[in-house]
C-alpha positions as CSV (number, residue, x, y, z in Angstrom):
1,M,-27.0,-53.4,3.6
2,L,-24.1,-54.9,5.8
3,D,-24.4,-56.9,8.8
4,V,-22.4,-55.4,11.7
5,H,-20.0,-57.8,14.0
6,V,-18.5,-57.3,17.1
7,A,-15.8,-60.0,17.0
8,S,-17.4,-62.9,15.3
9,Q,-20.7,-62.2,16.6
10,K,-23.5,-60.4,14.3
11,V,-25.0,-57.7,16.2
12,G,-27.1,-55.9,14.0
13,R,-27.5,-54.4,10.5
14,V,-26.6,-50.7,9.4
15,F,-28.5,-49.9,6.2
16,K,-30.1,-46.9,4.0
17,P,-34.2,-47.0,4.3
18,E,-36.2,-46.2,1.2
19,S,-38.0,-44.0,3.5
20,E,-35.1,-41.7,4.4
21,P,-32.5,-42.1,1.6
22,D,-30.3,-39.4,3.2
23,K,-29.7,-41.3,6.5
24,F,-28.6,-44.6,7.6
25,H,-30.3,-46.8,10.0
26,F,-28.7,-49.3,12.6
27,G,-30.7,-51.6,14.4
28,Y,-29.6,-54.6,17.0
29,E,-30.4,-58.1,16.8
30,D,-33.2,-59.1,19.0
31,A,-31.0,-61.4,21.0
32,C,-28.0,-58.8,21.2
33,P,-26.3,-58.6,24.6
34,P,-25.8,-55.4,26.2
35,E,-22.1,-56.0,26.3
36,M,-22.2,-56.6,22.6
37,A,-23.4,-52.5,22.0
38,V,-21.4,-51.2,19.3
39,S,-20.6,-48.1,20.9
40,L,-20.5,-46.5,24.4
41,S,-23.1,-44.0,23.2
42,M,-25.3,-46.7,21.2
43,P,-26.4,-49.0,24.0
44,V,-28.6,-52.0,22.7
45,V,-32.3,-51.1,22.4
46,R,-35.1,-52.0,20.4
47,E,-35.2,-49.0,18.1
48,H,-33.2,-48.1,15.4
49,Y,-30.7,-45.6,15.9
50,A,-30.7,-43.0,12.7
51,S,-27.6,-41.1,11.7
52,A,-27.3,-37.5,10.5
53,N,-28.0,-36.6,7.0
54,K,-25.9,-38.3,4.4
55,S,-23.2,-39.4,7.1
56,L,-22.8,-42.4,8.9
57,H,-23.1,-43.0,12.6
58,P,-19.8,-41.7,14.3
59,V,-18.6,-44.9,15.6
60,F,-19.1,-46.5,11.7
61,D,-17.5,-43.4,10.4
62,M,-14.7,-43.7,12.6
63,N,-12.1,-46.1,10.3
64,L,-13.3,-44.8,7.1
65,P,-9.9,-44.1,5.1
66,E,-8.8,-40.6,4.3
67,G,-6.5,-38.9,2.0
68,A,-4.5,-41.1,-0.5
69,L,-5.9,-44.4,0.7
70,A,-9.6,-43.3,0.2
71,E,-8.5,-41.9,-3.3
72,R,-7.2,-45.3,-4.5
73,L,-10.3,-47.3,-2.9
74,R,-12.3,-44.8,-4.9
75,L,-10.5,-45.3,-8.1
76,E,-10.4,-48.8,-7.6
77,F,-14.2,-49.4,-6.7
78,S,-16.3,-46.7,-7.9
79,K,-17.0,-47.9,-11.3
80,V,-18.0,-51.7,-10.0
81,I,-19.9,-50.5,-6.7
82,P,-23.6,-48.9,-7.5
83,R,-24.0,-45.8,-5.5
84,Y,-20.3,-45.5,-4.0
85,D,-20.9,-43.7,-0.9
86,A,-19.8,-44.0,3.0
87,L,-21.4,-47.3,3.4
88,A,-19.8,-48.7,0.0
89,L,-16.4,-47.8,1.4
90,L,-17.4,-49.3,4.8
91,Q,-18.5,-52.7,2.6
92,I,-14.9,-52.4,1.1
93,V,-12.6,-52.2,4.2
94,G,-15.2,-53.1,6.9
95,R,-13.8,-56.7,7.6
96,S,-10.5,-55.4,8.5
97,Q,-10.4,-52.3,10.8
98,I,-9.1,-50.8,13.9
99,G,-11.2,-51.5,17.0
100,R,-13.6,-54.8,17.3
101,L,-16.5,-54.0,14.8
102,R,-16.6,-55.8,11.6
103,F,-18.7,-55.0,8.5
104,A,-19.8,-57.6,6.0
105,L,-22.5,-57.9,3.4
106,P,-25.3,-60.5,4.5
107,G,-24.0,-64.2,4.1
108,D,-20.0,-63.1,3.9
109,S,-17.3,-64.7,5.9
110,A,-14.4,-63.0,7.7
111,V,-11.5,-62.6,5.8
112,D,-7.7,-63.4,6.6
113,V,-5.1,-60.3,5.9
114,P,-2.1,-61.6,4.0
115,G,0.9,-61.9,5.9
116,E,4.0,-59.7,5.8
117,N,7.5,-60.2,6.6
118,L,7.9,-57.0,9.2
119,N,11.6,-57.7,9.7
120,D,12.1,-57.7,5.9
121,L,10.2,-54.7,5.4
122,L,12.1,-52.5,8.0
123,A,15.6,-53.6,6.8
124,H,14.7,-53.3,3.2
125,D,12.5,-50.1,2.9
126,G,14.6,-48.6,0.1
127,A,13.1,-50.7,-3.1
128,E,11.5,-49.0,-5.8
129,G,7.7,-48.7,-5.5
130,L,7.5,-50.7,-2.0
131,F,4.8,-48.7,-0.6
132,E,2.8,-49.0,-3.9
133,S,3.3,-52.6,-3.6
134,L,1.8,-52.4,-0.2
135,L,-1.4,-50.5,-1.1
136,N,-2.1,-53.0,-3.8
137,R,-1.7,-55.7,-1.4
138,Y,-3.6,-54.4,1.7
139,A,-5.8,-51.1,0.9
140,V,-8.8,-53.5,1.0
141,H,-7.9,-54.7,4.6
142,S,-7.3,-51.0,5.6
143,G,-9.8,-49.9,8.0
144,V,-7.8,-47.1,9.4
145,S,-8.4,-43.3,9.0
146,G,-5.7,-40.3,8.5
147,A,-4.8,-38.2,5.6
148,M,-1.3,-39.5,5.3
149,P,-0.6,-42.8,3.5
150,K,-1.2,-45.9,5.9
151,V,-2.3,-49.6,5.4
152,L,-3.0,-52.2,7.9
153,V,-0.9,-55.4,7.8
154,R,-0.7,-58.6,9.5
155,N,3.1,-59.6,10.7
156,A,3.9,-63.1,9.5
157,D,6.3,-63.8,12.0
158,L,4.5,-63.6,15.1
159,G,3.5,-67.0,14.9
160,R,0.1,-66.3,16.2
161,V,-1.6,-69.4,14.3
162,T,-5.2,-68.7,15.3
163,H,-4.9,-65.0,14.6
164,R,-5.6,-63.9,11.2
165,G,-5.8,-60.1,11.5
166,A,-3.8,-57.2,11.3
167,T,-1.5,-56.6,13.8
168,H,0.6,-53.3,12.4
169,I,0.2,-50.4,10.9
170,V,2.7,-49.1,8.2
171,K,3.0,-45.4,7.6
172,A,4.4,-43.8,4.8
173,W,4.9,-39.9,3.5
174,T,4.3,-38.1,0.6
175,P,6.5,-35.5,-1.3
176,E,4.5,-32.3,0.7
177,H,5.4,-33.7,3.8
178,P,9.0,-35.3,3.5
179,R,10.6,-37.6,6.0
180,L,7.1,-37.7,8.2
181,A,8.0,-41.2,9.2
182,E,11.2,-40.0,11.2
183,N,9.1,-36.8,12.3
184,E,6.6,-38.8,14.0
185,Y,9.3,-41.4,15.2
186,F,10.9,-38.9,17.4
187,C,8.1,-37.3,18.6
188,M,6.5,-40.8,19.9
189,R,10.0,-41.0,21.5
190,A,9.4,-37.7,23.2
191,A,6.2,-39.3,24.5
192,L,7.9,-42.8,25.7
193,H,10.5,-40.7,27.4
194,S,8.1,-38.4,29.2
195,G,6.5,-41.4,30.8
196,L,3.3,-41.6,28.4
197,E,1.7,-44.9,27.4
198,V,2.8,-45.5,23.9
199,P,2.1,-48.4,21.4
200,E,5.6,-50.5,20.1
201,F,6.9,-48.7,17.0
202,E,10.0,-48.9,14.8
203,L,11.4,-47.1,12.4
204,S,12.6,-48.7,8.9
205,Q,16.1,-48.3,7.9
206,S,16.1,-45.7,5.5
207,G,13.2,-43.8,7.3
208,Q,11.0,-44.4,4.7
209,F,8.0,-46.3,7.0
210,L,7.3,-45.9,10.6
211,V,5.8,-49.3,11.8
212,V,3.5,-49.3,14.8
213,N,2.0,-52.0,16.7
214,R,-1.7,-52.0,17.1
215,F,-2.6,-51.1,20.7
216,D,-6.5,-52.8,20.3
217,L,-4.8,-56.1,20.0
218,T,-4.3,-58.7,22.6
219,D,-3.7,-62.4,22.8
220,S,-7.5,-63.0,23.1
221,G,-8.6,-60.5,20.2
222,Y,-9.3,-57.0,19.6
223,L,-10.4,-54.2,21.8
224,G,-13.2,-51.9,21.7
225,F,-11.6,-48.2,20.6
226,E,-13.3,-45.3,20.1
227,D,-12.3,-41.7,19.1
228,F,-13.2,-38.5,20.7
229,C,-15.0,-37.5,17.4
230,V,-17.4,-40.5,18.3
231,L,-17.7,-39.7,21.8
232,N,-18.6,-36.2,21.0
233,A,-21.3,-37.8,18.2
234,K,-19.1,-36.1,15.5
235,T,-17.8,-37.5,12.2
236,A,-14.5,-37.4,10.5
237,I,-14.9,-34.0,8.7
238,Q,-15.6,-32.5,12.1
239,K,-12.1,-33.4,13.9
240,Y,-11.0,-29.8,14.3
241,D,-14.6,-28.8,15.7
242,G,-14.2,-28.5,19.7
243,S,-12.2,-27.9,22.4
244,Y,-9.5,-29.5,24.8
245,E,-11.8,-28.6,27.5
246,N,-14.4,-30.8,25.9
247,I,-12.0,-33.8,25.9
248,T,-11.6,-33.4,29.5
249,R,-15.4,-33.4,30.0
250,R,-15.7,-36.7,28.0
251,I,-13.4,-38.3,29.9
252,Q,-15.0,-37.8,32.9
253,D,-18.2,-38.9,31.4
254,F,-17.1,-42.2,29.7
255,V,-13.9,-43.4,31.4
256,S,-14.9,-45.6,34.1
257,P,-14.6,-43.6,37.8
258,E,-11.4,-45.5,38.7
259,N,-9.6,-44.2,35.6
260,V,-10.4,-40.9,35.3
261,R,-7.7,-39.7,37.5
262,P,-4.9,-41.2,35.6
263,A,-6.7,-40.5,32.4
264,L,-6.8,-37.0,33.0
265,E,-3.1,-36.7,33.8
266,S,-2.0,-38.7,30.6
267,F,-4.6,-36.2,28.3
268,F,-2.9,-33.4,30.1
269,K,0.8,-34.5,29.3
270,A,-0.1,-35.6,26.1
271,L,-1.5,-31.9,25.2
272,A,1.5,-30.4,26.9
273,L,3.8,-32.3,24.6
274,S,1.9,-31.7,21.4
275,C,2.1,-28.1,22.2
276,A,5.8,-28.0,22.8
277,L,6.4,-30.2,19.7
278,K,4.3,-27.8,17.8
279,N,1.7,-30.4,16.8
280,G,-1.3,-28.8,15.1
281,D,-3.1,-32.0,14.6
282,A,-3.8,-32.9,18.1
283,H,-7.5,-33.1,17.0
284,L,-10.8,-35.1,18.2
285,K,-9.7,-38.2,16.5
286,N,-6.3,-38.4,17.9
287,F,-7.4,-39.2,21.4
288,G,-9.5,-42.4,22.1
289,V,-10.6,-44.9,24.8
290,L,-10.2,-48.7,24.9
291,Y,-12.4,-51.2,26.7
292,D,-12.7,-54.9,26.5
293,N,-16.6,-54.7,26.1
294,A,-19.4,-52.0,26.3
295,E,-20.0,-53.0,30.0
296,S,-16.3,-53.4,31.1
297,A,-14.0,-50.9,32.5
298,V,-13.2,-47.9,30.0
299,R,-9.7,-46.4,29.8
300,L,-7.6,-43.7,28.1
301,A,-5.9,-45.5,24.8
302,P,-2.2,-45.2,24.4
303,I,-0.8,-41.6,22.8
304,Y,-0.5,-42.1,19.2
305,D,-0.2,-39.7,16.0
306,L,2.1,-37.2,17.1
307,V,3.7,-35.1,14.6
308,T,5.6,-31.6,14.7
309,T,3.3,-30.1,12.1
310,T,5.1,-26.6,12.0
311,A,8.4,-28.2,10.5
312,Y,6.3,-28.3,7.1
313,K,3.8,-25.5,8.1
314,P,5.6,-23.0,10.3
315,A,2.5,-21.0,10.9
316,D,0.3,-23.9,12.1
317,I,-1.9,-23.4,14.8
318,L,-3.8,-25.7,17.4
319,A,-6.1,-28.3,16.0
320,L,-8.8,-27.6,18.9
321,T,-9.3,-24.5,21.1
322,L,-7.7,-24.3,24.3
323,G,-9.0,-21.0,26.5
324,G,-11.0,-20.2,23.7
325,T,-8.2,-19.6,21.1
326,K,-6.1,-21.7,18.9
327,R,-2.7,-19.9,19.9
328,W,-0.1,-22.1,21.2
329,P,-0.3,-21.9,24.8
330,S,2.3,-20.5,27.4
331,A,3.2,-22.9,30.4
332,K,1.1,-20.6,32.4
333,A,-2.2,-21.3,30.3
334,L,-1.2,-25.2,30.3
335,I,-1.1,-24.8,34.3
336,S,-4.2,-23.2,34.6
337,F,-5.7,-25.8,32.2
338,A,-4.6,-28.3,34.5
339,R,-5.9,-26.7,37.7
340,T,-9.5,-26.0,35.8
341,Q,-10.0,-29.2,33.7
342,C,-8.0,-32.0,34.9
343,H,-8.4,-31.1,38.7
344,M,-4.7,-31.3,39.8
345,T,-2.6,-28.9,42.3
346,E,-0.3,-26.4,40.3
347,S,2.8,-28.1,41.9
348,H,1.7,-31.5,40.2
349,A,1.1,-30.0,36.9
350,R,4.8,-28.3,37.1
351,T,6.0,-31.6,37.7
352,L,4.3,-33.0,34.9
353,L,5.5,-30.4,32.6
354,A,9.3,-30.9,33.6
355,Q,8.6,-34.8,32.7
356,V,7.6,-33.5,29.3
357,A,10.5,-31.2,29.2
358,Q,13.1,-34.0,30.1
359,G,11.6,-36.4,27.7
360,M,11.8,-33.9,24.9
361,R,15.4,-33.4,25.4
362,Q,15.8,-37.2,25.6
363,A,14.4,-37.7,22.2
364,R,16.2,-34.5,20.8
365,E,19.6,-36.1,21.4
366,E,18.5,-39.0,19.8
367,A,17.2,-37.1,16.6
368,Q,20.4,-35.0,16.1
369,R,22.4,-38.3,16.2
370,H,20.2,-39.4,13.6
371,M,20.9,-36.6,11.7
372,D,24.4,-37.0,11.9
373,Q,24.3,-40.1,10.2
374,H,21.1,-39.9,8.0
375,A,21.7,-36.7,5.5
376,A,18.3,-37.2,4.0
377,F,16.6,-36.0,7.4
378,Q,18.9,-33.0,8.0
379,A,16.5,-30.3,6.5
380,V,13.2,-31.7,8.1
381,G,15.1,-32.5,11.3
382,T,16.8,-29.2,11.6
383,A,13.3,-27.5,11.4
384,M,11.7,-29.8,13.6
385,L,14.1,-29.4,16.4
386,A,14.1,-25.6,16.0
387,Q,10.3,-25.9,16.6
388,W,11.0,-27.7,19.8
389,T,13.3,-25.4,21.2
390,Q,10.4,-22.8,20.5
391,G,8.0,-25.0,22.1
392,L,10.2,-26.0,25.1
393,A,10.6,-21.9,25.9
394,H,7.1,-21.1,25.2
395,S,4.7,-23.7,26.5
396,L,7.2,-25.4,29.1
397,Q,9.1,-22.6,30.4
398,T,8.0,-22.9,33.9
399,A,9.8,-26.7,33.9
400,G,13.1,-25.0,33.7
401,S,13.2,-25.4,29.5
402,S,13.7,-22.1,28.5
403,D,17.0,-23.4,26.6
């Protein structure tokens, strides 16, 4: 059993009932106010919410570590925590995770995340075993999903005396996906130059790490965040099940009316950019929404986790279907999507595609300069930019980008 907190307020408990050992139940405290709901799709009610078999509720599953981080925690804790399962993993990382929810054993208090000098990390990223050291220190503070190595850290230089939670995500890479930090950095630069909202991000001096500011953190605390797995009542294992058309419908279901139009526009640009970058990992967990509380305005979250996956897997395809297929779409198909699903004119869609194409060209020049100065990125950078050229020609061709 774990207590569930919104910010510092206990709002309920998640547990595995003896009568249904394959399910998890969540129940709200009697006095929980509506704005403290744990999810936009789980309003405050008297009845318990039961999960699907052997899975946590999607909003509680959302930040469970995957890949290298999950394996690291399993090896460390499976011997000391009986019946090591999803609830046990949530117990380990639940006091420090993305969004405003926190989880703890009954009676446990909030935990301070250790401070890290990020300026030193950015400047001296070539030290042997540095990320292993970060894993040792921050794994239990890293309620964040994703297959690639990453941890949540607190920047000790921020001077926020009253804020003791994680402030940044530090991402690394593995030999199977070399130079991934640089790949993502330049894809995010393309998003920035395209006019999309993105979190602040920096590449370390030797390209070992990408350091990303948490966009769910404000001076007053953490915002509510839910990805589109949660908004579709799916867990992380189902992140590739769905369509981009479905995301537009969920935007219209959950985003506040005054924010729907800009949200659809941003989503269309992000989708077009992912197609042109040849990003085969734009799945349901890589788009999300933000809100102050469960009864406040809801808006699309900044764009995050952009990578040219075909630099490593040339035959990669779309993460979700578009028009019933996972083939990379043409510009014509994207414009049709903009008209039918995002309710915009063809002229406006072409304007947005042109902005994406221009953003990619600017980022391409930056990537080329970086390659000239960093030989270690040459092989991956060359493969990445070759994929961009294909993507520009195929998915953004009507924007005059057939170079």
